[in-house]
N, C-alpha and C positions, 0 to 999 in steps of 0.2 A: 182600240179597245182597252179599257182599264183592266189591269191584271195584277194579281198578287203572286210574286215569285218566292218560293221557299228556298232558303239558302242556309248553309251551315253557319254557326256562330263565327263572326269575323276574327275573333281572338284565338280560335282553335279549341275553345272549351266553352261549355254552357249550352243553353237552349238554342234551337234553330232560330233564324231570323227571317223576316219577310221584307221584300222590297216591292213597293207599289209603283207601277209605271203605266202611263198612257201612251208612251212613245217607244216601246220596245226596250231592249237592254243590250249593252255591249260589255263583253268581258275581255280584258287585255292582260298581258303579263309576259314576262320574259320566258324564253324556252326553258322547260323543266320546272315551271312554277306550278304545274298541276291543273291547267285550264281544262284539258280534255277530261280529266277525272272529275273535275267540278261539274262539267256538263252531264256526265254520266250520273253523278250524285243527284243533280236536279231532276233528271228524267225519272230516276227511281223514286225520289221523294214525292213527285207530283203525279206519279202513276199514269192512268189512262189519259189524263189531260195533256201529257207531254208527248211530243213526237220529235225524236232526235235524228238528225242527219249527220252521220259520222264524217270526219275528214278523210278517212280511208274508205273510199267508195269506188266500186268497179263501174266502169262506164261502157261496158260492152252491150250492144244492141243486137237482139236475136233477129233472124230473118223474118219471123212472124211472131206477133204477140200471142200469148196463150189466151184463148177466149174462155172466160170464167163468168159465173154469176157475180153481180156486183158485190154481194156480201162476202163471197169467198175471196175475191180479188182484194177487197179492202182489208179483210183479216190478214191475208198473206202479206200485204204491204206494211200494215201497222204492227203486226205481232209476229210475223214470220211463219204463220201457220194458217192455212186456208180454213181450217175448222175452228180456229181460236181455242185449241186444246193445249194445255200446258202453260208455260210462262214465257213472257217476251224475252227475258234475259237468256233463256236457253235456246229458243227457236230463232229469234231475230239476231241475237248477238253471240250465239255459240258459247255462252257462259263466259265470254271475254269481252264485255261491252266497251272496255277502254281501247282494245287493240284489234278487235275483229274487223275484217274487211267486209263492209256492207255491200251485198250483191243483190240488189232488189230492183234493178232497172226494168227487168222483164215484168215484175209485179206492178211497177208503176204504169207501164204501158197497158197491162191488163185492166187496171182500174180505169184508165182514161177511156179505153174502148168500151168497157162495161158501162161507164157513166153515159157515154154517147148513145149506146144501145138502149139504156133505160129511158133517156130523154126522148128518143125516137118512139119507143113503145108507148110512153105516157102521152106523147103528142098525138099519136095515131088514135089512141083510145078516146082522148078528149075531143078530137075532130069527129069521130064516129058518133060520140054521145051527143054533141051539140048540133051536128049537121051544118056547121058553119066554120069559117076560117078561125083558127086559134093561133095566136102569135107563137113563134118557135123560140123558146129561151135558149140562150147560149149554153153550150156544154163547156167543160174545161178545155177540150180540144179546140173549140172555136176561139176561146180566149187566148190560148197559147198561139194559135196562128196569127191572131191580131197583134199580140205583143211581139212575136217573132219578126213580123214585117216592119215593126217600128224600130226595134233595136238592131236588126240586121236587114236593112232595106234592100240589099242586093241578093237576098236569098228568100226563096219561098219554101214553106214546109207544108206537107200534106199528110194526113192520116187516112189510109185507104186499105180496106181488106186485111187488117191486122199488121200492116206495114207502115213504117215511117219513111216518107220520100222527101227529098230535098232537090231544089233546082236553083242554080245560080243564074242570074239574068243572062239570057241569050245562050245558055248551055243545056246539055242533056240532063234529064232528071236522074238522080242516083239514090241508092238506098241510104237510110239514116246511119247504118253502121259505118259508112265511109266518111261521116262528118268528122271535123276536127275535134280535138279534146274540148276546146272552148265552146263549140256549138253543142256538143253532146251534154256538157255540164250545164249549159244554160237551159236546155230543154228539161234536163233532170230536175234542176232546182225550181223552175217555174211549176212543173208538174207536181213535185212533192208538196210545195206550199199550197197550191190550189186544192189538192186532194185531202189535205189535213182538215178535219172537221172544224167548223166554227167554234170558237171558244178554246181552241188548242193553244198551247205554248210550244212553238216550233223552235227547237234548239239546233242551230246550224254551226257546226265546227268547221272553221276555216272557209268561210263563204267566198274567199277570194281565189281558191285553187282553180287554175287553168283559165281564169278570166283576165282579159286585158283591162288595165286600169281605166281606159276610156269607156269601157263597157260596163264595168262592175257597178259603179254608182247608179247609173241609169237603170240597170237591170233590177237592182234591189229597190230602187224608188218605185218602179212599176209594180213589183211583187207586193210591196207594202200597201200600195194604193188599191190593189186588187183583193187584198185580204184584210179589210178593216176590222173584222171580228176575230182576228188572230194576233197573238203577240209573238214577236221574234226575239230570240236570244242569240246574239252573234258572238261566237268565240273566235277571236281573230288575232293573227300576227301582223296584219296590215294596218299600220297606224294611220295612214291616210284614209282608209276605209272607215276605221273607227271614228275619226274626226268628222267624216261625212255624215254620220248619223247624228246630226246636230242636236235634236231634241231628246235623244235617248240618254238615260243615265249611264254612266260608265263606271264599271267596277274594275279594280286593279288587284289582281291576284299576286301577292308578294311571294308566298312560298307554300309548299305542301310537304308534309312529312307524317308518316304513320296514320294516314286517314284524316289528317287535320289540315285545314287551310287557314292561312293568315291573309285577309283581304280587307279592302277599304274602298270607299268611293274615290274616284279621281278628284283631287282637290281643285278648287277654284283659286287661282293665284293672280293677284293684281299685277298688271303689266305683262302677264304672260298669256298669250292666246291658248285656247283649249287644245288646239292641235299640237302646240309645242309642249304643253303639259303632258299630253298623251305620249309624245315622243320621249319625254324624260322618264316617265314611269314604266315605259315599255322596254327599258333596258336596265342593266345592273351596274353600269359604269358611272363613275363620277362625271359631272357635267362641266364642260368648258364652253362658255358663251364667247363668241367672237363677232367681230364686225364682218361686213360683207354678206354675200348670199351663197347658197350652195353652189359649189364649183368655182368660187372666187379664189384668189390667192390666199386670203385669210384662212378659209376652211380647209383648203388643200394642204397648206404648209403646216398648220397647227395640228391637223389630224395625223400627219406624218411624224411630227415632233412628239405628240402626246398620244400614242396609240392606245394607251390604257384609259383614255377619257372619251366620253361621247361628245363630239364637237357639234355645237348648234349655232349656226350663224344667225345674227339678229339684226343685220343691217347697220345702222349707225351706232356710234359709241354710247349715246344716251340710252338706247335700247339694251345694250350689253350691261350697262350699269344697273338699270332698272331690273332686268331679269335676274342678275346675280343677287342683288339685295333681296328681291322678292322670294326667290327660292330659298335663300338662307334663313328667311324669316317665316318659312312654312314648316310647322312641326311635323306634318305628315311625311315630309321628304328629308328629314334629318338623317336618315340612314345613308343618304347620298350627299357628297360634298359638291358645292357649286363654286366655280371660279369664273372670272371674266378676264379677258386680255384685250387691250385696245392699243391703238397707235398713240405715240407721244403727242403729236399735233400741237407743238409749242407749249405744252403744259409746264407750269412752274413746279418746282420740287415739292412745295407745300401741298399742292393739289394731288400730286402723285402719291405722296405719303398718306393723304386722307383717303384716297381710293383704295389703298392697300388694306386699310382697316375693314373695308367692306368686301374683301376678297377679289378686288379688281386690280390686276397687274398691268403696268404700262411698259411696252417695249422701249428700248433705248434709242430708237430711231423714229423719225417723224411719221412714216407710213410703212405698212408691212412690205411693200415692194422694195424698200431700202434694205431690208434684210438680205436680199439677193446680192447686195453690193458690199457687204461688210468684208473686211480683209481676210479673216479666217476662212470664210466660205469661198471667196475668190481663189485663195491658195489651194483649197481642197479640190475645187473643180478643175483648176489648172493642172494639178497633179494627175487627176483622173484622165484628163485629155492629153497627158504627156507633154504639157507645155511648161515653160519656165515660170514657177510661182512668183519669184521676185519681179520678173519683168511684167507679168500680167497685173500684179498688185500695184506696181508703180504706175503703169499706164492708166489703170482705173482710178487711182487716187488723183492723178494729175487731171483727168477728164472731169471728175466730180468737183474738184477744187475750182477749175476754170468755169464750170457752169455756175457754181455758187457765187463767184465773184461778179458774174454778169447780172445776177439778180439779187445782190446783197440787200439792196433797199427793199425789195419785195419781201424777202425773208424777215428782215428786221421789222417791217410794218405788220406783217402777219403775226409775228411773235408778240409785238406790243398790243395789237388788237385782241389777241387771245387772252393776254394777261388782264386787260381792261375788262373784258367780258366776264372773266372768272371773278375778279374782285367785285364787280357790280352784282354778280349772282350771289355773293356771300354777304352782301349788305343786310344787316338786321338790327333794328333798334330795340332797346330794352323796355321802353315804355313810351307813352304818348306825350312827350315833352320836347321843348326845343333843345334842351341840353342832351337828351337821349339821341336826338337826330345828329347833333354835332359829334357826340362820342362815337356813334356808329360810323359816321363818315371818317373820323380820324382813324378808327380801327381798320376801316376798309383800305385807307390810303397808306397805312403803315408799311414800311419795307418788309418784304418777305424774308423769312428766316431760312 
């Protein structure tokens, strides 16, 4: 559904803004940046069109759902008052919409049972009127049961006589109040989204709470597919989930102070995937790009050495160089500094110096694993283990030297090959002439300084 979302001015001053989206909206930002308050502001600005589900939500399920008329149950769920008397801020949110514990699970179940009762009454009336079979439309409860069996195939859920009942495969049925937090929140979120009227903007604060990562993406994919006439605004700390909403615009809340937000769209950065960009803007630390993958020696060692930086592994050295240059050239991220750190890998000093100008540092050993063999570290570890530092350093030095002698030709060839590749990569002619080709070749082959 195409929707227009009202937002405060991104600079903190001026008229409100609008964002148009056909694929929902994701709001991210660091802790304390004002994301929840922004969700509250959007709800108030959009009035009855908005239905907000708070991050602080009670998940207790009563023994029996209260049986109400559909209108009463719907009013109680959406406005906090069965008669729709007074204001939503006071009744639903206790005049504290940013911090109030939302306790409406019982009202949600009342709406679900009331919708089934109305469906049944309407079907009975239609059958009596026509005197023929009338197809039975699905109620939200029917849809929930179907989705539940898909995302939780080893559990069956049933709604019977005001109760929620669950059964694990091959086990005795039990009451819904005994479900796990993940099961209860899944039921709650599916029900809330199905019960919101078509055309609604549903604001979900922290949609990831109590949900396992393997379930979360599939659950929200299902909910979005079931609600094509509704728009979801996700306010999330989970950067993987934010990245999983691939088509949705992403907003980045930078700061909040005195009722004013500073925000912007998450920028598109060449050579940096969206999920990495989201990871960058989702924290407040300067960024250090490294080689390797998460959990590798690179990321583990550098995160320990640089605790004040957000370490992001990018695989190979070329990806580190690309990401560092790209982030440094993105104005929207200039409040954060970007650095890269890579292995020496036989690089000549002229190449190392050139990389420094782009914020990429080169360690003084060929590979990160070699850092574990440098003499100061060996001596430190030996001291911690109550060994003789001089003896350990001497043994390690002798071992490394002996290994190097056995493959000296290999190391020399690798170094020469790396230098040739680098020089060929820097070849560039000044114009389209024979002399330019010769000059460029001479420059390429000139001795390194």
